[in-house]
C-alpha angles and dihedrals in degrees: 000000000000128000136182133232106204122192103202133206099056120130120231121228145184130014123338121193119226117224132231117278116276095204096044089050092052094047092050094044091056091044088058087069087069090064125076108215139036119320123185123204127194132206091025109174115239098228135136094251091058090046091054090049092052090049089054091048092051090050090061096045105269112145109227122195125186105215094184134248093056094309119132133187121206121191108196097161096109129078112279116241100216094166090073098045110151105256094190091059092050088053092054101048134042089206090084086080085080087076086078091071102021096058096053107122090019099073135007096207127024144145127239114192115228114274142241131195127122116007098236103144125262112354113189126215091200093109090056092047095047094049097044093046088062089062096045102267117133120202121191120192117219130175097279106002146037121236112215122197139167138163101194135350120233128178120248143159112281126191106192112241085215128008089240123157099226095042091050090049092052091050091049094050093049093044093052090065097036122107113257132356128333125191117197114196126189087024121165111256093191123142097262092049090052093049090049090053093049090051092049091048088056087054092054103268117148106225126158128187099038109175093027132089093247118068126186115200127185108200121238129201095235144348130238126229117271122222125213100346109177118221113233123247118271117252092192094054088046089054090047091055091046090051090051090052094047098049092047090048090235135160105229139144118224106206130210101023121168098232101197090062094048103041097099092044089053091048091054090050091048090053088051090056100259113150121215143151130220111223138188102006111207144139126276120254091265090051094236107096134058111240131194140167113240118213117198125207118198108259143177107251131214122199118254110261091213128054118267121223139162127241139169115292129313083041127078106300113261090223092050093053096081090051089068091064097076088044092051091052086066097046126094110251138013131299132186113228113200113195097179098158098073129044099222111016096098088057090067090066087076089074087074090060087073088062093050102269115149100231127152121196110218097177136327090291107037137059135175112224117196128186170279092005125181104228122210130198118264140167109252142167111234112245115254093254130079105236097038088050094053088045089065091052092049090052091049090056089059097040126104112248133001127324134190120213121193132188093043093166087088089064095040090058090074110014126074115219089329095163092051091046092052093044091054087055093053106276120131108225121153117199113213120192116201 
């Protein structure tokens, strides 16, 4: 077990590098299982969720080679041993659901143990089941595992039951290797889905409409290995670093931010009075995304007059929505935050009450946040969900006095060396390993 001692009240300064995208990395890792041969990926984030995924891959016979400096080699040419899939890994990460779509054409019958991940209430797999059934994949739910079966895959028209990121990715992966044409409507166009599509195109997939909610996919018989594909930068980590800078009233520059997936967040901040500059516009390393550096200037903030909520892209990112809560605690006035997508995530905002935040829970999805609040250091257990957990850390950076944060694995699942990154920028976070 590891815990943090956080000395609050220190301003951040200078340049802070954004990391590669957790979700894009996971999507592309699982997509590599569709390819027989050796695939190499660059800019792979060194996070716990990736480590668990690689453990799962090794348990089924994938040869994994760390090539250093964020470069990873995956040899998937051998037969996959799905009988010995690591159950404990499935139980720790929801990403193992990608096996539904990724293992099409690799096995006709296989088990996927029921999954873990963030504790956010009931999370249905119905959108996955509905989409994959259209292509010929049958998924049976048993007490502690799913049984996946198919005879042949054939393209069809799919209207997504929900415009979810993971369900859309599973439908894409299965459709790429299905016979004939598949149209996916109401598809997620979020950043990780786009990066997945660009990776699959490099492997020979025929996908049209990337970045829109309608995808047209012409199935291919097989995919070819991809060499040196760079994972895109993470818009959620970028927003996390921006939130840390805003609540500590710091002048920092967050480098390597994917602008298209932060534009609405920046607009909301601008309306609140936050000043910032967009610097050095350029393309990402894979040439597909617009990248900027974002420089913050300390500003007096006013609460949003309207409620703030997440929605599928091109709306405000559902994972960025919680990161507005620490910011709103420092803004003048009251704002309604509506986190409709998850049953319990809004409840975790109440942890910030213990630090002095003025937050009122209206129901499992909605909270009033009133500010400005004077935050004070406390000893807390991080909530069992990634973004609410990092919210507590952000608030501790702004709090008066010293805080202790336990259960840091929840943060480490998605953030690479976050404490070291923040310390280099002027924070005072001590990592204690018991």
